[in-house]
VODO-225449 format. One line per field, with one value per residue (C-alpha): residue number from 1; x, y, z. Coordinates in steps of 0.02 Angstrom, whole numbers. Example, Ala and Ser with C-alpha at 12.3 -4.5 7.8 and 13.67 -1.06 7.14 Angstrom:
<recs>
resi = 1/2 $
u = 615/684 $
v = -225/-53 $
w = 390/357 $
</recs>
This chain:
<recs>
resi = 1/2/3/4/5/6/7/8/9/10/11/12/13/14/15/16/17/18/19/20/21/22/23/24/25/26/27/28/29/30/31/32/33/34/35/36/37/38/39/40/41/42/43/44/45/46/47/48/49/50/51/52/53/54/55/56/57/58/59/60/61/62/63/64/65/66/67/68/69/70/71/72/73/74/75/76/77/78/79/80/81/82/83/84/85/86/87/88/89/90/91/92/93/94/95/96/97/98/99/100/101/102/103/104/105/106/107/108/109/110/111/112/113/114/115/116/117/118/119/120/121/122/123/124/125/126/127/128/129/130/131/132/133/134/135/136/137/138/139/140/141/142/143/144/145/146/147/148/149/150/151/152/153/154/155/156/157/158/159/160/161/162/163/164/165/166/167/168/169/170/171/172/173/174/175/176/177/178/179/180/181/182/183/184/185/186/187/188/189/190/191/192/193/194/195/196/197/198/199/200/201/202/203/204/205/206/207/208/209/210/211/212/213 $
u = 406/304/159/271/342/168/112/268/229/51/115/238/101/-10/128/158/-26/-33/118/38/-124/-27/68/-94/-178/-31/-35/-223/-210/-74/-176/-340/-280/-100/-84/-237/-204/-22/-74/-202/-80/56/-63/-112/71/117/-22/27/209/164/64/213/332/215/203/390/427/317/395/571/550/489/643/766/696/686/506/389/202/171/271/157/-2/-58/-234/-286/-418/-529/-552/-699/-590/-671/-566/-545/-435/-305/-157/-28/155/158/348/364/211/270/445/379/257/392/513/383/324/502/549/394/427/608/561/433/552/687/580/665/642/547/497/312/254/93/24/-26/-190/-240/-183/-277/-423/-396/-510/-389/-223/-84/60/216/126/229/214/263/386/385/481/399/465/374/368/244/180/140/32/16/-73/-121/-293/-358/-506/-597/-667/-757/-635/-745/-844/-810/-658/-617/-470/-393/-299/-170/-140/-52/-160/-59/-115/5/-23/84/146/181/303/288/376/222/161/115/-31/-73/-153/-196/-157/-237/-197/-192/-49/-82/54/-8/-160/-207/-342/-444/-545/-700/-815/-756/-849/-946/-869/-693/-572/-412/-310/-142/-84/101/147 $
v = 721/563/668/749/579/505/657/643/460/505/639/515/387/521/573/391/363/522/461/289/370/484/337/238/386/405/219/224/376/289/129/213/362/363/179/165/333/288/121/206/338/206/99/246/291/109/88/247/193/19/90/201/52/-55/74/103/-84/-115/22/-16/-200/-155/-48/-172/-317/-205/-257/-148/-157/-195/-356/-424/-437/-444/-406/-535/-487/-603/-587/-468/-353/-400/-438/-625/-633/-544/-660/-639/-682/-800/-806/-618/-595/-730/-658/-485/-546/-642/-495/-370/-481/-509/-325/-267/-390/-335/-151/-172/-276/-143/-18/-21/109/229/383/423/584/581/760/812/878/698/632/763/783/967/1041/1182/1138/1266/1284/1183/1094/975/789/625/527/338/216/78/-69/-166/-341/-417/-553/-502/-576/-506/-547/-466/-403/-354/-238/-143/33/144/260/355/322/143/137/35/56/-107/-88/-205/-183/-274/-305/-317/-370/-349/-409/-293/-320/-158/-168/-25/9/-46/-189/-236/-229/-288/-212/-263/-153/-185/-79/-91/-20/23/-50/-10/26/0/86/-43/13/-92/-206/-295/-448/-419/-575/-591/-626/-633/-792/-855/-922/-893/-782 $
w = 3352/3329/3263/3133/3083/3059/2959/2851/2816/2766/2648/2574/2545/2468/2347/2304/2266/2162/2064/2038/1979/1861/1784/1768/1681/1560/1518/1495/1381/1280/1264/1221/1118/1060/1015/900/817/787/714/601/537/512/410/299/272/238/109/17/17/-46/-192/-237/-230/-335/-474/-470/-474/-627/-733/-672/-716/-890/-915/-842/-945/-1098/-1131/-1231/-1190/-1374/-1355/-1220/-1323/-1503/-1565/-1695/-1824/-1925/-2113/-2090/-1981/-1818/-1667/-1656/-1503/-1399/-1383/-1246/-1255/-1107/-1100/-1080/-969/-848/-848/-811/-679/-584/-593/-532/-389/-327/-343/-247/-106/-94/-98/41/148/129/224/393/531/418/517/533/618/719/734/910/841/803/970/1072/952/915/783/745/663/680/560/598/738/843/815/893/784/776/666/566/467/332/262/143/30/-149/-286/-461/-623/-786/-830/-1000/-1028/-1164/-1154/-1279/-1364/-1487/-1645/-1701/-1587/-1433/-1316/-1260/-1095/-1021/-835/-695/-544/-383/-210/-64/115/221/398/489/635/760/927/1025/918/741/622/447/294/117/-32/-200/-351/-540/-643/-824/-936/-1109/-1216/-1397/-1499/-1596/-1746/-1780/-1682/-1526/-1460/-1300/-1223/-1157/-1298/-1198/-1222/-1160/-1326/-1351/-1497 $
</recs>
């Protein structure tokens, strides 16, 4: 009877140790495999979503403020038909920049508990991906700090023609909140607002000015 009792205790301890080892292996696998992959996929998804929100915010702001790209800049020619300067309407550009920056920040902060699917093929490192493969869903939330500014550039447009482009350059520092922690990423993109074909010579130096028109 005592022999059986001692053997039972040894079996119990063995099962306990096997359970502890199993839990430790699961936690190690999560820490070394699932966690970094989930963070990487979440960052990729967050960046793509941020770029989409940035583009949408720029065009929505233009529409809501009823601002035409032609109103933001005017190309000024000299008497000999050369470009003398490109003057910006500082009132409208500042108004648009402030509206876009605020709208992007609000749009990013409104992303709460957005579902992100982590394919099992990534988690286990499978080379073959099957159709409708199962995935591990997680929820992410975003917040961010946004900076924006205008940039003006010239590109060749053909014989004796130059294309002047006005874009909004946006930089967003994004915080990604996940169930097991957080990470950060920076998104930088440029959104084309308008372009003008200029006929004639354009100076090789920057001719952009902030003079109000």
